[in-house]
C-alpha positions in Angstrom: -23.4 27.0 4.2 -27.1 27.3 2.9 -26.4 23.8 1.3 -25.9 22.4 4.6 -29.2 23.3 5.7 -30.7 22.1 2.7 -29.6 18.8 3.0 -30.6 18.4 6.6 -33.8 19.3 5.5 -34.0 17.0 2.7 -32.6 14.2 4.5 -35.8 14.7 7.1 -37.8 15.0 4.2 -37.0 11.8 2.5 -37.0 9.9 5.6 -40.6 11.1 6.4 -41.8 10.3 3.2 -40.4 6.7 3.1 -41.5 6.0 6.5 -44.9 7.1 6.1 -45.2 4.6 3.2 -43.7 1.8 5.6 -46.8 2.8 8.1 -49.2 2.3 5.3 -48.0 -1.0 4.0 -47.9 -4.4 6.0 -44.3 -4.4 6.0 -42.2 -4.7 9.1 -39.2 -2.2 9.5 -36.9 -5.3 9.1 -38.6 -6.3 6.0 -38.5 -2.7 4.4 -35.2 -1.4 5.6 -32.9 -3.6 3.3 -35.0 -2.9 0.1 -35.3 0.8 0.6 -31.3 1.0 1.4 -31.1 -1.0 -2.1 -33.3 1.9 -3.7 -31.1 4.3 -2.3 -28.1 2.2 -3.4 -29.3 2.1 -7.0 -29.8 6.0 -7.0 -26.6 6.5 -5.5 -24.9 4.1 -8.2 -26.4 5.9 -11.0 -25.4 9.3 -9.7 -21.9 8.0 -9.6 -22.5 6.4 -13.0 -23.2 9.5 -14.7 -20.6 11.7 -13.2 -17.8 8.7 -14.2 -19.5 8.6 -17.7 -18.9 12.2 -18.4 -15.5 12.1 -17.0 -14.6 9.0 -19.3 -16.4 11.0 -22.6 -14.5 14.1 -22.0 -11.2 12.6 -23.2 -12.6 9.6 -25.2 -10.5 8.5 -27.7 -12.0 8.1 -31.6 -11.9 5.6 -34.1 -13.2 5.8 -37.5 -14.6 9.1 -36.6 -16.7 7.8 -33.7 -16.1 7.8 -30.1 -15.2 4.6 -28.4 -18.1 3.3 -26.6 -17.6 3.0 -22.7 -16.9 -0.1 -20.8 -17.1 -1.4 -17.6 -13.4 -1.3 -17.0 -13.5 2.3 -17.3 -16.1 3.2 -14.6 -14.0 0.8 -12.4 -11.1 3.3 -12.9 -13.5 5.9 -11.6 -14.6 4.2 -8.5 -18.2 3.6 -9.9 -20.0 0.9 -10.7 -20.8 0.0 -14.7 -24.5 -0.2 -14.8 -26.5 -1.8 -17.9 -29.3 0.3 -18.9 -31.9 -2.0 -17.3 -30.3 -1.3 -14.0 -30.1 2.6 -14.6 -32.2 4.7 -12.3 -33.7 6.9 -14.7 -34.8 3.8 -16.8 -36.7 2.3 -13.6 -38.5 5.6 -13.0 -39.8 6.4 -16.4 -41.1 2.6 -16.9 -44.7 2.2 -18.1 -47.4 1.7 -15.2 -48.4 -1.4 -17.1 -45.6 -3.8 -17.0 -47.5 -6.8 -17.5 -48.5 -5.7 -20.9 -45.1 -3.7 -22.0 -43.2 -6.8 -23.3 -40.4 -6.5 -20.9 -38.0 -9.3 -20.3 -35.4 -10.1 -17.6 -31.7 -10.7 -18.3 -32.3 -14.4 -18.9 -35.3 -13.6 -21.3 -38.2 -14.3 -19.2 -41.3 -12.0 -19.2 -41.6 -9.4 -16.4 -45.2 -8.7 -15.0 -44.8 -6.4 -12.1 -42.1 -3.6 -11.1 -40.9 -5.4 -8.4 -39.6 -8.2 -11.0 -38.0 -5.5 -12.9 -36.3 -3.8 -9.9 -35.0 -7.5 -9.1 -33.8 -7.7 -12.4 -31.8 -4.7 -12.3 -30.3 -5.9 -8.8 -29.3 -9.1 -10.5 -27.7 -7.3 -13.5 -25.5 -5.2 -11.0 -24.3 -8.9 -9.3 -23.4 -10.1 -12.7 -21.1 -6.9 -13.2 -19.7 -6.7 -9.5 -18.1 -9.8 -8.1 -18.3 -8.8 -4.3 -22.0 -8.1 -4.6 -23.1 -11.7 -5.9 -25.8 -12.9 -3.7 -25.6 -9.9 -1.6 -28.3 -7.0 -3.2 -31.9 -7.1 -2.0 -34.2 -9.0 -4.6 -37.6 -9.3 -2.7 -39.0 -6.4 -4.4 -42.0 -8.3 -5.0 -43.1 -8.2 -1.5 -44.2 -4.5 -2.7 -47.1 -3.4 -4.5 -46.2 -1.8 -7.7 -47.9 1.5 -6.2 -45.6 1.7 -3.1 -42.5 0.5 -5.1 -43.3 3.4 -7.9 -43.9 5.9 -5.1 -40.6 4.8 -3.5 -38.4 5.4 -6.7 -40.2 8.7 -7.2 -39.0 9.8 -3.6 -35.4 9.0 -4.4 -35.4 10.5 -7.4 -35.7 13.9 -5.7 -34.3 16.6 -7.9 -32.8 18.5 -5.1 -30.3 15.9 -4.7 -29.0 16.9 -7.9 -29.4 20.6 -7.1 -27.6 20.2 -4.2 -24.6 18.5 -6.0 -21.6 16.6 -3.9 -21.8 13.3 -2.4 -25.6 14.0 -1.0 -26.9 10.5 -2.1 -24.1 8.8 -0.2 -24.8 11.0 3.0 -28.4 10.4 2.5 -27.3 6.5 2.4 -25.7 7.0 5.4 -28.7 8.9 7.1 -31.1 6.0 6.3 -28.8 3.5 7.6 -28.6 5.4 10.9 -32.4 5.9 10.9 -32.8 2.1 10.3 -30.8 1.6 13.1 -32.9 3.1 15.9 -36.0 0.8 14.1 -34.3 -2.5 13.7 -31.4 -2.8 16.2 -33.8 -4.0 18.8 -34.8 -7.0 16.3 -31.7 -8.3 15.0 -28.7 -6.6 16.8 -27.8 -4.3 14.0 -25.5 -1.8 15.5 -24.1 1.4 13.7 -21.0 3.2 14.9 -21.7 7.0 14.5 -20.0 8.9 11.9 -18.3 11.4 14.1 -16.5 8.5 16.1 -15.6 6.6 13.0 -14.1 9.9 11.5 -12.1 10.9 14.7 -10.5 7.2 14.7 -9.4 7.5 10.9 -7.9 11.0 11.6 -6.0 9.8 14.3 -4.9 6.8 12.6 -4.2 8.5 9.1 -4.3 5.5 6.8 -2.6 5.9 3.6 -1.9 2.3 2.4 -1.4 -1.3 3.5 -3.9 -3.4 4.9 -6.9 -2.5 7.2 -8.9 -4.8 9.2 -12.1 -4.5 10.9 -12.7 -7.5 12.9 -16.4 -6.4 13.7 -16.9 -4.6 10.7 -20.9 -3.9 10.9 -22.2 -2.0 8.1 -18.5 -1.1 7.3 -18.3 2.8 8.0 -14.4 2.2 8.9 -14.1 1.1 5.5 -15.9 3.9 3.9 -14.3 6.5 5.8 -11.0 5.4 5.3 -11.7 5.5 1.6 -12.7 9.1 1.8 -9.8 9.7 3.7 -7.3 8.1 1.4 -9.1 9.8 -1.9 -8.9 13.0 -0.1 -5.3 12.8 0.3 -5.3 12.4 -3.6 -4.7 8.7 -3.9 -7.1 5.8 -5.0 -8.3 3.9 -1.8 -8.4 0.3 -4.1 -5.1 1.1 -5.1 -3.3 1.7 -1.9 -5.5 -0.2 0.8 -6.7 -3.7 1.1 -10.0 -3.9 3.0 -10.6 -7.2 5.4 -13.5 -7.7 7.5 -15.2 -10.1 9.8 -18.9 -9.9 10.9 -20.7 -12.6 12.6 -24.3 -11.7 11.5 -24.4 -12.0 7.8 -27.3 -9.3 7.6 -24.8 -7.0 8.7 -21.9 -8.2 6.2 -24.7 -7.8 3.5 -24.9 -4.1 4.5 -21.1 -3.7 4.5 -20.7 -4.8 1.2 -23.4 -2.6 -0.3 -22.0 0.3 1.5 -18.5 -0.4 0.2 -19.8 -0.6 -3.4 -21.8 2.3 -3.3 -18.7 4.2 -2.3 -16.6 2.7 -4.9 -14.5 0.2 -2.4 -13.9 -3.3 -2.9 -13.1 -5.3 0.2 -12.9 -9.1 1.4 -15.9 -9.7 4.1 -16.5 -12.7 5.8 -19.6 -13.7 7.8 -21.2 -16.4 9.8 -19.7 -18.7 12.3 -16.3 -18.8 10.6 -16.1 -14.9 11.0 -16.5 -15.2 14.9 -13.7 -13.1 15.7 -13.5 -14.7 19.3 -12.8 -18.2 18.1 -11.2 -17.3 14.3 -9.0 -15.5 12.4 -10.9 -15.8 9.3 -8.4 -13.7 7.2 -5.2 -15.0 8.8 -3.8 -11.8 9.4 -2.6 -11.8 13.0 0.6 -9.9 13.2 0.2 -8.7 9.6 -1.9 -5.7 10.0 -1.0 -2.0 9.0 -4.1 -0.9 10.5 -6.9 -2.1 12.8 -10.3 -0.4 13.3 -13.3 -1.6 15.2 -16.3 -0.9 17.3 -16.6 -4.5 18.7 -19.7 -5.4 21.1 -19.4 -4.3 24.4 -19.2 -6.5 27.5 -19.9 -9.7 25.7 -20.2 -12.6 28.2 -20.3 -16.5 28.0 -17.0 -16.6 25.5 -15.6 -20.1 25.6 -12.1 -19.6 27.1 -10.6 -22.8 25.7 -11.7 -21.9 22.2 -10.6 -18.1 22.5 -7.0 -19.3 24.0 -6.7 -21.8 21.0 -7.0 -19.0 18.5 -3.6 -17.9 19.5 -4.0 -13.9 19.7 -3.6 -13.3 23.4 -0.1 -11.8 23.6 -0.8 -10.5 27.3 -2.6 -13.8 28.5 -6.4 -14.5 29.1 -8.6 -12.2 30.8 -10.5 -13.4 34.0 -12.5 -17.1 33.6 -15.5 -17.8 35.7 -16.2 -21.6 36.9 -17.9 -22.5 33.5 -14.7 -21.8 31.7 -15.9 -18.8 29.9 -14.7 -15.2 29.7 -17.7 -13.2 31.5 -16.4 -9.9 30.2 -15.0 -10.2 26.7 -13.5 -6.4 26.8 -9.9 -7.4 27.1 -10.1 -10.2 24.6 -10.8 -7.8 22.1 -8.4 -5.4 23.1 -5.9 -8.3 23.0 -7.0 -9.2 19.4 -6.5 -5.7 17.9 -3.1 -5.6 19.4 -2.0 -8.8 18.1 -3.4 -8.2 14.5 -0.7 -5.1 14.2 2.5 -5.5 12.3 5.6 -4.0 14.0 4.7 -0.5 12.4 0.9 -1.0 12.8 -1.8 1.3 14.2 -4.9 0.6 16.1 -8.1 2.7 17.1 -11.1 1.3 18.5 -14.1 2.0 21.0 -14.7 0.4 24.2 -17.0 0.8 27.0 -15.8 3.5 29.5 -15.6 1.0 32.1 -12.7 -0.8 30.3 -10.0 1.9 31.1 -10.1 1.1 35.0 -11.4 -2.6 35.2 -9.4 -4.7 37.7 -8.4 -8.2 38.3 -7.0 -9.6 35.1 -7.8 -6.9 33.0 -5.6 -4.7 35.0 -2.8 -7.1 34.5 -3.4 -7.2 30.7 -3.6 -3.4 30.8 0.0 -3.0 32.6 1.3 -5.1 30.0 0.1 -2.9 27.1 1.3 0.1 28.7 4.6 -1.0 29.3 5.0 -1.7 25.6 5.2 1.9 25.1 2.6 1.5 21.9 -0.4 3.2 23.9 -0.6 6.4 22.2 -4.0 8.3 22.8 -7.1 7.9 24.9 -10.1 10.1 24.3 -13.1 10.0 26.6 -16.8 10.4 24.8 -20.0 11.7 26.3 -23.0 10.1 26.6 -25.8 9.5 23.8 -23.4 9.4 20.7 -24.7 6.0 19.7 -27.9 5.9 17.9 -28.9 2.9 19.9 -27.3 3.4 23.3 -26.8 6.1 25.6 -23.4 4.9 27.4 -20.2 6.8 27.7 -17.3 5.5 25.7 -13.7 5.8 25.2 -11.3 5.8 22.0 -8.5 3.9 22.3 -5.2 4.1 19.9 -2.3 2.0 19.6 0.8 3.0 17.4 4.0 0.7 17.0 5.4 3.3 14.9 5.8 6.0 17.5 8.5 8.3 17.4 11.4 7.7 20.1 10.5 10.8 22.1 6.9 9.7 22.4 7.4 6.1 23.3 7.5 6.8 27.1 4.3 9.1 26.9 0.3 8.7 26.3 -2.1 11.6 25.5 -5.4 11.5 27.4 -8.3 13.8 26.1 -11.3 14.3 27.9 -13.7 15.5 25.3 -16.9 14.7 27.5 -17.8 18.2 27.5 -17.1 19.1 23.9 -19.6 18.2 21.4 -22.6 19.4 19.4 -26.2 18.5 20.5 -28.5 17.0 17.3 -31.6 16.4 19.6 -32.4 15.2 23.0 -31.1 12.0 22.4 -28.2 12.3 20.3 -24.8 14.0 20.3 -22.0 14.2 17.8 -18.9 15.9 16.9 -19.2 18.6 14.0 -16.5 18.7 11.3 -14.6 21.5 13.1 -14.8 20.1 16.4 -13.4 16.6 14.7 -10.7 19.0 13.2 -9.9 20.7 16.7 -9.6 17.1 18.6 -7.4 16.0 15.8 -5.1 19.1 16.1 -4.4 18.4 19.9 -3.2 15.0 18.8 -1.2 16.8 15.9 0.6 18.9 18.5 1.3 16.1 20.6 3.0 14.4 17.9 4.8 17.5 16.8 2.9 17.8 13.5 2.6 21.7 13.4 2.3 22.2 9.8 -1.0 20.4 9.9 -2.1 22.8 12.9 -1.3 26.1 10.9 -3.1 24.4 7.7 -5.9 24.1 9.9 -5.8 27.7 11.1 -5.6 28.7 7.4 -9.0 26.3 6.7 -10.8 28.5 9.5 -9.8 31.9 7.7 -10.8 30.7 4.3 -14.2 29.3 5.9 -14.9 32.3 7.7 -13.8 34.4 4.3 -11.8 37.1 6.6 -8.4 37.4 7.8 -9.3 39.5 10.6 -8.6 37.8 14.2 -11.2 35.5 15.2 -12.9 37.1 18.1 -13.4 40.1 15.8 -15.1 37.8 13.0 -17.2 36.6 15.9 -18.3 40.0 17.4 -19.2 40.9 13.4 -21.1 38.3 12.9 -23.2 38.3 16.0 -24.0 41.9 14.9 -25.0 40.9 11.3 -27.3 38.2 12.8 -29.0 40.9 15.1 -29.3 43.3 12.3 -30.5 40.5 10.0 -33.1 39.6 12.4 -34.3 43.0 12.9 -34.7 43.6 9.2 -36.5 40.1 9.0 -39.0 41.2 11.6 -39.7 44.6 9.7 -40.0 42.8 6.4 -42.5 40.4 7.5 -44.4 43.2 9.3 -44.4 45.0 6.1 -45.2 42.0 3.6 -48.8 41.2 2.4 -50.2 38.4 4.2 -49.8 35.8 1.7 -46.1 36.4 1.2 -45.1 36.8 4.8 -44.1 32.9 5.0 -41.9 33.3 1.9 -40.3 36.4 3.0 -39.5 34.8 6.6 -38.1 31.7 5.0 -35.7 33.7 2.9 -34.4 35.6 5.8 -34.1 32.0 8.1 -31.9 30.6 5.3 -29.6 34.0 5.5 -29.8 33.8 9.2 -29.1 30.1 9.4 -25.9 30.7 7.0 -24.7 33.5 9.2 -25.1 31.1 12.4 -23.3 28.7 11.0 -20.2 30.9 10.3 -20.7 31.9 14.0 -20.1 28.5 15.1 -17.0 28.2 13.3 -15.6 31.4 14.5 -16.2 30.1 18.0 -14.7 26.8 17.3 -11.6 28.6 15.9 -11.4 30.6 19.0 -11.9 27.6 21.3 -8.7 26.2 19.5 -6.5 29.2 19.4 -7.1 30.3 22.9 -5.7 27.2 24.0 -2.7 26.4 21.7 -2.0 29.8 20.0 0.1 29.6 17.2 0.8 25.7 17.5 2.4 24.8 20.7 1.1 21.5 22.7 0.1 22.5 26.4 -1.8 20.5 29.0 -5.1 22.0 29.4 -6.9 21.6 32.6 -10.1 19.4 32.0 -9.1 18.8 28.2 -5.8 17.3 27.7 -2.7 16.1 29.4 0.3 13.7 28.3 1.7 11.5 31.1 4.5 9.2 31.3 4.3 5.5 31.7 5.7 5.7 35.3 2.8 8.1 36.4 0.4 5.9 34.7 1.7 2.6 36.3 2.7 3.9 39.6 0.6 6.9 40.5 -2.5 5.9 38.8 -2.4 2.5 39.2 -2.5 1.7 35.5 -5.6 3.6 35.0 -6.1 4.6 31.3 -9.4 7.0 32.2 -8.5 10.4 30.7 -10.6 12.3 33.5 -8.0 11.0 36.1 -5.1 12.9 34.2 -6.8 16.1 32.5 -8.3 17.3 36.1 -11.2 19.6 36.0 -11.4 22.9 33.8 -11.2 26.2 36.1 -14.3 28.0 36.4 -14.4 31.0 34.7 -15.3 34.5 36.8 -18.1 36.0 34.9 -17.9 39.3 37.3 -21.6 38.8 38.5 -21.9 39.4 42.1 -23.9 35.9 43.1 -25.8 37.7 46.1 -27.0 40.8 44.0 -28.1 38.7 41.3 -30.2 36.8 43.5 -31.7 39.6 44.5 -32.6 40.7 41.1 -33.9 37.4 39.9 -36.2 37.4 43.3 -37.5 41.0 42.1 -38.1 39.8 38.3 -40.1 36.8 39.6 -42.3 38.9 42.2 -43.1 41.5 39.1 -43.8 38.3 36.6 -46.1 37.0 39.3 -47.9 40.1 39.7 -48.4 40.4 35.7 -49.3 36.6 35.7 -52.2 37.5 38.6 -53.5 40.7 36.6 -53.6 38.7 33.4 -55.7 35.9 35.2 -58.0 38.5 36.7 -58.5 40.0 33.1 -59.2 36.7 31.4 -61.6 35.9 34.1 -63.4 39.2 33.6 -63.6 38.8 30.2 -65.1 35.3 30.7 -67.7 36.5 33.0 -68.8 39.3 30.4 -69.4 36.4 27.7 -71.5 34.4 30.1 -68.9 31.5 30.4 
């Protein structure tokens, strides 16, 4: 639990340091973004390299009394990049200050006179090793002063990264991607899908093997999360999955390939005009995909209708066309394409603006046709402020052509607009436990009760207790109160110089207890609704509706709120009239105390001659 707190602190500290350096330079966010991500890429690649090397050498065969040297193919087997010495982070961070007189040469045998040239050389060496990265990695480090570049290398060589352990650099990399999204999105349209939405899509689709297409792949979050999901299931994603992506903006595709490589994934990503999904099926995958995942741009206008129709991926017909022969809102082009890409047992999960679940005219005709297929599976409403650069609410759509016969006539609606964790004033997300709880509703709808029971077991493991969840919650609340009291007494008794250290120690312990308390509350949230693992419609949260209800009673609406209704208000046992009287009395008392305090202050000021 303490590690989670430390990682959050480390993320913020690294970003603050790196951004402070940018502000002191002449570089814009756009100029700074890719090179900085490139350095984090190098540090992460090195961490994976060292971990893989340790595994490789553990059982390395010997020949002639010597351990066989490691090779690039050995690292490929471990989902890690092979790094020549001159591309290893430790080598770069320990270079002498005076590069010009050190006699260093690049891989072409040419002398290097600056740290920027040395880092460029490291990137070129990696591109030589990894085909999908050729021409992709940033190589403009000579734009940086040696002093700035050396400081950045030092910042990302923070020992805390290794002390915490785990896939921390990967998380830092994603954190920086998201932070840069806020800074550069307005400049060039970079748009990142929040990790919790990506996780939700992957968790519902449960990809294991086959072809995965993201026709609006951005920085590759869908691929990375799918890789994690498959690897966690005990398989190797590169062996079981084939990743295809289309991304019109070349800059985004560059980030995607770096993001995939840093996570040990290979994929076929196309960018530029040929990757404009409105007009091109760049990989010829129509009707061939096991999985489609996407967060496409919302409400795109001025799409050429004739070119879109000629692309032949519109099984339910064209959306509305204006007098200029353009599709003025392309949401249902995307929806049709996602369905069309699926093979006869494929699954799709994607993000759409909330307005798309109820749009009218030709959109409604397409939606009706979709519902009649029986392949609309799950619809999840998401609250505002889930995106890093936009505040609009959205809906997650899921298609499933492999539905069981008993679910063919049904759709699961989940309204999760009131279920999230507040990160800050402008950002919400689903915590890992909230993601698991929402996923549990889908499991129960599908009859997958074993997964539900396993989740309950995970809760008990995380809470380190086999008491009922309500008792665990009560015990944790008491522990926190006791620890807060103990902290106050300890700080008061400590010497002045030691007070901050003592307080910090208790703060960490209380944060760990508070995190466990949050887990207990999530366990209660789930089990109070679904007990031992039986699906039930929960007012205000979830509802299973049949196609007849959707088409005839609800006018083909796919808005979850139209089905789940409103949760009943809990009676807290408080008499409203009496409570208002109490509040009024409290207010009068506070006002009196305020007046007395003001009189005292004025009197003191008079005595001081102010």
